[in-house]
C-alpha positions, -999 to +999 in steps of 0.1 A: -122-077-136-122-044-155-085-037-150-072-054-182-099-036-202-091-003-187-054-008-193-061-015-230-085+014-234-062+040-218-026+028-221-011+063-218-026+068-184-008+038-171+024+046-190+022+014-210+045+008-240+019-012-257-013-033-252-002-067-262-006-096-238+032-093-230+030-056-223+000-060-199+016-090-182+048-072-176+030-041-163+008-061-139+038-082-127+058-051-120+028-036-102+024-067-080+061-068-072+063-031-063+032-034-041+044-066-023+078-049-017+061-019-002+040-041+021+070-061+031+091-030+039+063-016+061+062-050+079+026-058+068+036-090+051+064-114+050+078-130+018+098-162+020+103-186-009+075-170-028+051-175+001+032-143+012+022-143+048+003-115+066+020-100+097+002-084+126+005-049+112-010-061+079-039-078+096-046-047+117-045-025+086-069-049+068-093-051+098-096-014+102-094-005+065-064+017+069-036+022+044-004+004+050+014+037+052-007+047+082+000+015+100+037+019+093+035+055+107+017+043+138+041+014+144+071+037+141+059+067+160+038+054+189+056+050+222+044+038+256+045+072+273+034+095+245+016+127+254-018+137+240-002+163+218+021+138+202-007+113+197-029+139+180+001+148+157+006+112+148-031+106+141-033+138+120-005+125+098-025+094+088-027+089+051-065+087+053-065+125+059-044+134+029-075+142+007-094+162+032-094+200+026-079+221+054 
């Protein structure tokens, strides 16, 4: 993987305090922990006793290549009797559209 090389070559970009093995290990450990916590809070994965288990929303996000924030939005906003206008608003707020110029 190129990640450790990139971290060492541009530590300021990643806000690293140094490029020793310990610095890189601490940074990557924190990155994994923050990411897993975000996935867990969005109900995409379950963490119990250091076991990481995908949940339905996580598997759906993975299958359709959507961001977990989009799946979290859909899960929280979709309702059985939603009108077309509401559905379009929910879809338009998907994270995948964030970088499209309007």
